[in-house]
N, CA, C and O of each residue as an XYZ file, in Angstrom:
444
protein
N      -5.025     26.143     -0.659
C      -5.178     25.499      0.626
C      -4.687     26.471      1.683
O      -3.631     27.085      1.528
N      -5.449     26.612      2.755
C      -5.033     27.451      3.864
C      -4.294     26.562      4.850
O      -4.887     25.677      5.467
N      -2.995     26.802      4.995
C      -2.176     25.957      5.859
C      -1.025     26.776      6.420
O      -0.721     27.869      5.942
N      -0.399     26.225      7.440
C       0.791     26.850      8.002
C       1.885     26.878      6.938
O       1.956     25.990      6.089
N       2.732     27.895      6.987
C       3.810     28.001      6.000
C       4.793     26.835      6.069
O       5.552     26.607      5.127
N       4.782     26.108      7.162
C       5.669     24.958      7.293
C       5.181     23.739      6.503
O       5.827     22.691      6.529
N       4.056     23.863      5.804
C       3.520     22.740      5.040
C       4.540     22.243      4.003
O       4.531     21.068      3.636
N       5.402     23.128      3.540
C       6.451     22.735      2.596
C       7.351     21.675      3.233
O       7.787     20.742      2.558
N       7.626     21.815      4.521
C       8.453     20.830      5.231
C       7.751     19.473      5.296
O       8.409     18.433      5.275
N       6.438     19.480      5.375
C       5.682     18.225      5.387
C       5.888     17.498      4.065
O       6.191     16.305      4.055
N       5.726     18.208      2.948
C       5.903     17.587      1.643
C       7.339     17.091      1.464
O       7.565     15.997      0.946
N       8.300     17.900      1.896
C       9.697     17.490      1.816
C       9.929     16.225      2.635
O      10.594     15.297      2.173
N       9.385     16.186      3.845
C       9.580     15.041      4.725
C       8.997     13.768      4.116
O       9.606     12.703      4.218
N       7.836     13.862      3.491
C       7.233     12.690      2.853
C       8.127     12.160      1.730
O       8.311     10.950      1.599
N       8.676     13.061      0.927
C       9.571     12.635     -0.157
C      10.874     12.066      0.400
O      11.372     11.052     -0.087
N      11.421     12.719      1.415
C      12.668     12.257      2.027
C      12.488     10.868      2.635
O      13.347     10.003      2.468
N      11.389     10.653      3.333
C      11.120      9.334      3.925
C      10.975      8.261      2.855
O      11.451      7.139      3.028
N      10.324      8.600      1.759
C      10.160      7.628      0.675
C      11.521      7.187      0.144
O      11.766      5.997     -0.053
N      12.393      8.150     -0.082
C      13.728      7.840     -0.599
C      14.551      7.051      0.421
O      15.242      6.100      0.055
N      14.484      7.436      1.689
C      15.272      6.781      2.727
C      14.812      5.370      3.051
O      15.631      4.468      3.229
N      13.489      5.178      3.128
C      12.970      3.934      3.687
C      12.128      3.105      2.728
O      11.716      1.999      3.076
N      11.865      3.611      1.540
C      10.964      2.929      0.621
C      11.564      1.800     -0.179
O      10.844      1.078     -0.869
N      12.889      1.632     -0.099
C      13.517      0.590     -0.903
C      13.707      1.078     -2.331
O      14.106      2.218     -2.569
N      13.416      0.200     -3.265
C      13.578      0.549     -4.685
C      12.356      1.322     -5.168
O      11.331      0.738     -5.519
N      12.486      2.638     -5.178
C      11.387      3.515     -5.594
C      11.711      4.079     -6.969
O      12.827      4.531     -7.226
N      10.718      4.045     -7.845
C      10.883      4.684     -9.146
C       9.981      5.907     -9.278
O      10.216      6.766    -10.127
N       8.940      5.985     -8.432
C       7.980      7.079     -8.562
C       7.487      7.562     -7.197
O       7.146      6.761     -6.327
N       7.456      8.873     -7.028
C       6.763      9.527     -5.914
C       5.857     10.540     -6.584
O       6.321     11.360     -7.376
N       4.570     10.492     -6.276
C       3.669     11.451     -6.918
C       2.715     12.068     -5.910
O       2.340     11.448     -4.915
N       2.339     13.291     -6.191
C       1.343     14.020     -5.417
C       0.164     14.317     -6.332
O       0.351     14.649     -7.503
N      -1.035     14.198     -5.809
C      -2.234     14.576     -6.546
C      -3.344     14.869     -5.554
O      -3.201     14.608     -4.360
N      -4.454     15.413     -6.049
C      -5.577     15.794     -5.196
C      -6.813     15.018     -5.631
O      -7.079     14.863     -6.823
N      -7.561     14.535     -4.650
C      -8.844     13.871     -4.884
C      -9.894     14.575     -4.033
O      -9.581     15.076     -2.953
N     -11.129     14.617     -4.506
C     -12.211     15.157     -3.698
C     -12.924     14.003     -3.011
O     -13.165     12.958     -3.616
N     -13.261     14.205     -1.730
C     -13.902     13.156     -0.946
C     -14.870     13.798      0.045
O     -14.436     14.398      1.028
N     -16.168     13.679     -0.198
C     -17.198     14.199      0.701
C     -17.017     15.689      1.020
O     -17.192     16.098      2.168
N     -16.673     16.490      0.026
C     -16.508     17.925      0.227
C     -15.123     18.336      0.687
O     -14.759     19.509      0.597
N     -14.353     17.385      1.177
C     -12.969     17.656      1.552
C     -12.081     17.374      0.342
O     -12.501     16.719     -0.612
N     -10.873     17.867      0.393
C      -9.887     17.510     -0.617
C      -8.809     16.674      0.056
O      -8.336     17.008      1.142
N      -8.432     15.599     -0.591
C      -7.326     14.777     -0.111
C      -6.108     15.101     -0.955
O      -6.135     14.966     -2.178
N      -5.048     15.528     -0.301
C      -3.766     15.657     -0.979
C      -3.074     14.326     -0.734
O      -2.841     13.935      0.410
N      -2.752     13.645     -1.803
C      -2.191     12.306     -1.694
C      -0.741     12.320     -2.134
O      -0.396     12.880     -3.175
N       0.104     11.695     -1.325
C       1.498     11.455     -1.688
C       1.671      9.946     -1.684
O       1.525      9.297     -0.648
N       1.981      9.395     -2.837
C       2.181      7.948     -2.875
C       3.441      7.603     -3.647
O       3.892      8.346     -4.519
N       3.991      6.452     -3.296
C       5.185      5.978     -3.981
C       5.013      4.493     -4.301
O       4.055      3.853     -3.867
N       5.950      3.973     -5.060
C       5.889      2.564     -5.436
C       6.968      1.735     -4.730
O       7.471      0.751     -5.271
N       7.306      2.158     -3.513
C       8.315      1.456     -2.726
C       7.719      0.306     -1.934
O       6.702     -0.275     -2.315
N       8.373     -0.009     -0.825
C       7.980     -1.152     -0.010
C       6.747     -0.940      0.850
O       6.153     -1.907      1.325
N       6.356      0.294      1.055
C       5.172      0.569      1.864
C       5.449      0.525      3.353
O       6.596      0.393      3.782
N       4.394      0.635      4.130
C       4.467      0.661      5.591
C       3.742     -0.565      6.120
O       2.622     -0.860      5.705
N       4.386     -1.281      7.042
C       3.765     -2.469      7.636
C       2.455     -2.091      8.321
O       2.337     -1.012      8.903
N       1.485     -2.977      8.246
C       0.146     -2.711      8.789
C       0.175     -2.318     10.263
O      -0.586     -1.445     10.679
N       1.033     -2.943     11.056
C       1.078     -2.648     12.484
C       1.848     -1.371     12.820
O       1.940     -0.998     13.989
N       2.399     -0.701     11.811
C       3.160      0.527     12.042
C       2.465      1.776     11.486
O       3.006      2.875     11.609
N       1.304      1.637     10.891
C       0.655      2.753     10.205
C       0.366      3.948     11.111
O       0.419      5.085     10.641
N       0.069      3.735     12.372
C      -0.125      4.852     13.306
C       1.144      5.125     14.103
O       1.402      6.267     14.483
N       1.929      4.101     14.358
C       3.161      4.279     15.132
C       4.135      5.229     14.448
O       4.882      5.936     15.124
N       4.138      5.254     13.118
C       5.098      6.106     12.406
C       4.885      7.590     12.693
O       5.763      8.407     12.413
N       3.734      7.944     13.247
C       3.451      9.346     13.576
C       3.784      9.672     15.042
O       3.547     10.794     15.490
N       4.322      8.720     15.776
C       4.676      8.939     17.179
C       6.110      9.439     17.287
O       6.995      8.997     16.555
N       6.320     10.364     18.209
C       7.689     10.852     18.466
C       8.556      9.699     18.958
O       8.143      8.909     19.808
N       9.763      9.619     18.410
C      10.705      8.595     18.841
C      10.601      7.284     18.093
O      11.478      6.431     18.231
N       9.553      7.096     17.302
C       9.429      5.860     16.532
C      10.131      6.049     15.195
O       9.999      7.101     14.568
N      10.856      5.067     14.766
C      11.478      5.138     13.446
C      12.948      4.833     13.475
O      13.535      4.563     14.522
N      13.527      4.885     12.295
C      14.926      4.491     12.109
C      15.889      5.658     12.252
O      17.093      5.443     12.392
N      15.397      6.873     12.221
C      16.280      8.031     12.327
C      15.961      8.730     13.645
O      16.264      8.180     14.704
N      15.374      9.896     13.623
C      15.069     10.602     14.868
C      13.667     10.302     15.369
O      13.383     10.461     16.556
N      12.786      9.870     14.470
C      11.407      9.626     14.857
C      10.597     10.901     14.995
O       9.477     10.866     15.505
N      11.141     12.032     14.547
C      10.434     13.306     14.674
C       9.743     13.730     13.388
O       8.783     14.499     13.443
N      10.191     13.263     12.245
C       9.702     13.746     10.964
C       8.202     13.676     10.790
O       7.559     14.702     10.566
N       7.629     12.487     10.887
C       6.193     12.347     10.663
C       5.387     12.864     11.843
O       4.274     13.356     11.657
N       5.922     12.762     13.046
C       5.229     13.324     14.213
C       5.123     14.840     14.064
O       4.062     15.418     14.295
N       6.214     15.472     13.680
C       6.214     16.917     13.472
C       5.319     17.293     12.291
O       4.618     18.305     12.340
N       5.340     16.492     11.244
C       4.483     16.748     10.084
C       3.016     16.743     10.491
O       2.253     17.615     10.075
N       2.622     15.778     11.294
C       1.228     15.704     11.740
C       0.868     16.950     12.559
O      -0.228     17.491     12.414
N       1.782     17.401     13.412
C       1.528     18.591     14.229
C       1.406     19.848     13.369
O       0.551     20.697     13.625
N       2.254     19.967     12.358
C       2.198     21.125     11.461
C       0.848     21.165     10.753
O       0.219     22.220     10.674
N       0.406     20.035     10.243
C      -0.876     19.983      9.542
C      -2.044     20.233     10.481
O      -3.031     20.867     10.106
N      -1.928     19.737     11.690
C      -3.013     19.871     12.672
C      -3.304     21.327     13.037
O      -4.416     21.654     13.452
N      -2.318     22.189     12.883
C      -2.495     23.609     13.199
C      -3.704     24.184     12.466
O      -4.421     25.023     13.012
N      -3.933     23.735     11.231
C      -5.050     24.256     10.447
C      -6.122     23.193     10.178
O      -6.914     23.331      9.245
N      -6.146     22.144     10.988
C      -7.206     21.146     10.891
C      -7.034     20.109      9.799
O      -7.972     19.375      9.486
N      -5.854     20.039      9.219
C      -5.575     19.036      8.190
C      -5.085     17.766      8.881
O      -4.214     17.822      9.749
N      -5.644     16.629      8.496
C      -5.223     15.355      9.087
C      -4.382     14.587      8.082
O      -4.481     14.802      6.874
N      -3.550     13.684      8.600
C      -2.722     12.841      7.737
C      -2.782     11.404      8.233
O      -2.713     11.137      9.432
N      -2.911     10.492      7.286
C      -2.938      9.054      7.580
C      -2.196      8.329      6.478
O      -2.103      8.808      5.348
N      -1.670      7.166      6.824
C      -1.019      6.321      5.825
C      -1.985      5.206      5.470
O      -2.399      4.439      6.339
N      -2.346      5.113      4.190
C      -3.326      4.126      3.735
C      -2.818      3.260      2.597
O      -3.612      2.717      1.828
N      -1.502      3.125      2.481
C      -0.947      2.304      1.412
C      -1.073      0.822      1.722
O      -1.454      0.415      2.819
N      -0.740      0.043      0.719
C      -0.769     -1.410      0.859
C       0.653     -1.900      1.082
O       1.513     -1.693      0.226
N       0.925     -2.557      2.232
C       2.282     -3.041      2.491
C       2.798     -3.883      1.319
O       2.106     -4.763      0.807
N       4.024     -3.584      0.916
C       4.640     -4.298     -0.199
C       4.347     -3.662     -1.551
O       4.972     -4.017     -2.551
N       3.398     -2.720     -1.592
C       3.030     -2.090     -2.866
C       3.221     -0.578     -2.843
O       2.878      0.099     -3.812
N       3.758     -0.039     -1.759
C       4.016      1.393     -1.701
C       3.270      2.089     -0.581
O       2.271      1.590     -0.063
N       3.781      3.251     -0.225
C       3.151      4.080      0.803
C       2.155      5.017      0.139
O       2.331      5.417     -1.012
N       1.105      5.364      0.879
C       0.103      6.331      0.404
C      -0.309      7.178      1.605
O      -1.040      6.720      2.483
N       0.170      8.413      1.628
C      -0.184      9.342      2.685
C      -1.311     10.235      2.178
O      -1.191     10.875      1.133
N      -2.410     10.267      2.937
C      -3.565     11.082      2.578
C      -3.719     12.204      3.592
O      -3.861     11.966      4.791
N      -3.689     13.430      3.085
C      -3.868     14.607      3.925
C      -5.239     15.181      3.611
O      -5.467     15.677      2.507
N      -6.152     15.117      4.569
C      -7.520     15.589      4.367
C      -7.608     17.068      4.725
O      -7.399     17.463      5.872
N      -7.920     17.869      3.721
C      -8.080     19.311      3.894
C      -9.582     19.592      3.990
O     -10.305     19.394      3.014
N     -10.066     20.054      5.159
C     -11.502     20.304      5.330
C     -12.050     21.272      4.290
O     -11.324     22.123      3.776
N     -13.341     21.133      3.985
C     -13.954     21.909      2.900
C     -13.839     23.413      3.072
O     -13.842     24.131      2.072
N     -13.738     23.920      4.279
C     -13.612     25.364      4.481
C     -12.163     25.848      4.433
O     -11.900     27.034      4.630
N     -11.240     24.953      4.177
C      -9.812     25.297      4.222
C      -9.140     25.288      2.858
O      -7.913     25.352      2.777
N      -9.916     25.210      1.790
C      -9.341     25.234      0.448
C     -10.255     26.025     -0.488
O     -11.447     26.196     -0.232
N      -9.661     26.494     -1.563
C     -10.428     27.146     -2.611
C      -9.689     26.949     -3.921
O      -8.483     26.702     -3.929
N     -10.397     27.055     -5.008
C      -9.789     26.941     -6.324
C      -9.489     28.343     -6.807
O     -10.378     29.194     -6.847
N      -8.241     28.589     -7.174
C      -7.808     29.924     -7.602
C      -8.626     30.383     -8.810
O      -8.897     29.602     -9.722
N      -9.005     31.631     -8.803
C      -9.745     32.199     -9.914
C     -11.245     32.044     -9.800
O     -11.973     32.531    -10.665
N     -11.732     31.385     -8.767
C     -13.187     31.201     -8.606
C     -13.687     31.987     -7.426
O     -14.881     31.961     -7.128
């Protein structure tokens, strides 16, 4: 994936948020799915999830229980290379963050 070197901070922030705000979490997992030529990097957990009315607000500066900068900054870091992030989990069943990597921004090693 072609991304800013700060992408590691995005992954860290997603895991940190899950632990801090997800409630009783037993699993956080990352995996990749293909969708219409793009690749989705998915981070999902089995915690409490995100309320339906907060799914976009969580990416705003100042929103949240701590500084409100984590997910806003994560979105900006990803946006540098055209990667988008959205939360598509089911409230009460866990969070699911999908990062869409455009088809021209990824390659499979060795091919």
